[in-house]
N, C-alpha and C positions, 0 to 999 in steps of 0.2 A: 901480686898483681891484682890480686881478688881487695885486697885494702885499699889498692889508687880508684878501684873503680868506686869502691864506695867511696871514697872521699869525694872523689870526682861528682858523686850522685849527689849528696849532703851540700857539695858547695851549688849545686845547681839548683835542687832544692830550696838552698838561701836568697840564691838569687831572683828565684821566681816568686818569692813572697816577700822579698822588697820591691821586686816591680808591682806586683799585685798591689802592695800595700801603697805603692806612690800615686797608682793608679784611684785606688781608692778614696785619699785624700784630696788629687786632684778632682774628682768627679764630687765632693764632698765641697770642696771649698766654689768652684762651678754655681751648683744649688742655691749653696747661701748666697753668691752673690745676685744671680738670677730671681733668688726669693727678696730679695728687696724692693717693695713697693711701695714708696712713700702715698699717703693716702692723704685728703682732703675734703673737708666738705663746707664750702663758706660761698655766700652772696656776693653777686655782681651789685651795681650801685641801683641798678632795678629790682634787686629782691630776688633775684633767681641765683637757687643753688646750684654750685655748680662741683662736681667730685673730679676727683684724676679718670675715672669711671667714663666721664662723658669726654674724654677726650682719646679713646680708643682708636689705633687704627694713625694716628697721628703721631708726630715726636712732639715733647712738648717743653721750653724752654721757661723753668720756674724762678723767677726771683722775689725774695723777701725785701720789702724794703719800706719809706715811709714818704710823704710827699713833700716834708719840710726837711728832708737831708738835703746839706748843701752839697755833698757833690757826689760819694759813690751810687750813690741812686740815678741821679740825671746823668750821670756819665754809661751807667750801664743802660740804661732805658735808652740812649741812641745811640750804643753800640748795636745792644736789638732792632734796633729802626733800622741801622744799617742792612743787619743779616737778613731782616723781614725784606728790606726790597733789591739786595745782589742775590736772592732766590729765585726772582722774578715768579714762576708761575710755578713752581715747585714750593713756596712759601705757601699754599693754602695746604700741604700736608705737616705744617709746623705751626702751633700755637703759644705763643708766650702768654705766659702767667704772671703778673704782678700781686703780689700777697702782700698785702697790706701789718705789718708789726704795730701802727699805731691805727688800730682801725677807726675809733670815735673820730679822733681829729682828722683821719682822710676822707671819711663820707662825709663830715661836714664842710670840707673844703674844696670837696667835689673830687674827688680820684679818678673819676673816671675822662673829666675834663681835662685832667694834668696828663694822664696816657694818652689823649690822643692828639696831644702836641707833639707828642714823640712819632707814635705809629697808631693808624685806626685798629692795626691788629690786636694791641696788645690789653688782652682783659686784667680789668685789674676786681681784685676780691678782698671785702673787706668783714671780718667774719667778728661776732662778739667775741669776748675776753677767752672764753673758755675753749672756741672753736678754731680762735687764732694761734693759740699754745697747742691745740691738738695739733696740728700742722706745722706747725715747729718743729717739737716732737717727733711726729714723723720723719722727718726730713732728717732729723739730729742737727738742726741747726740752731741760732741762738736768736732772741731777739730782745729787749730788754729796755725798759724806762730807767733814765738819768736824770735829775733834774741840773736843771743849767737856768740859771738867772736871766742869762743874755740870750737864750735860744726862744723862740715864739713859744709861747702858753709856759715860757719858766720850765722847758724839759726840753730833752732829746732823747732820742733812741739809738743804741749800741746793737749792731745785727751783723748779721754772717752776711759778705760783702760777695758773696761767687753764684755764679749764674748756673743751676742745675739743668741736667737734660734728661728726661722720661722718654723713654723707648714708646712706638706705638702699643705694647702690651703695657704700657704703667711701669716698667721695670726702669730702674737707675740706669744711667747706662755712664753719664760722668758727670763731672761740674767743672767750669772755668773758673779757674779763678779770676780775679777783680784785676782788670786791666789787659786779661787777654782780648788781642786786634780781633776787630769785627771781621775782617777776613779769614782768618785762625777757624772762628766759628764756622762760620759760614764753607769752610773747606770740609770741616767733621762732618755739617750736616750735608754735604751734595754726597759722600761716601757715604752717607747713610741712607738718602732717601731714595 
């Protein structure tokens, strides 16, 4: 009988240790996910530097692109514009940000005017090469130049095509893959606001 009690106790201890280990692992994973706070420090067209911290208290939709993009960028900006319109008064709680991966050319071609054509709330940021690469690296995305004689200026840019959502504390919440309908993005945001 004593032997059966010892076995039962050892089994209970083993189960408890597995449970505690699972809880600690889950807590560690949540802390790692919550700790991912991408950063940027980039100027707008007027030269005002904006950082991720400037938008604390708001949800931030971040997109990396360039004004000479033939399809992904204008499609995504049109979706962002639709989201902002569909949010109505709640749009005040969301800041869309377009980070240029081709900052020199985008500044010269009028990044602000390009984005204004989609929606007045979209903030365009275009820094120098170092600041741009720092933002790209912080978000763990890519943006690189490729020579292409048929493209304007003799080159084009390849870049991540997703739209990234940061929470009111600057934490990474999720990404919307290219082609996610504006209705889906709006519904996600409305649940969070």
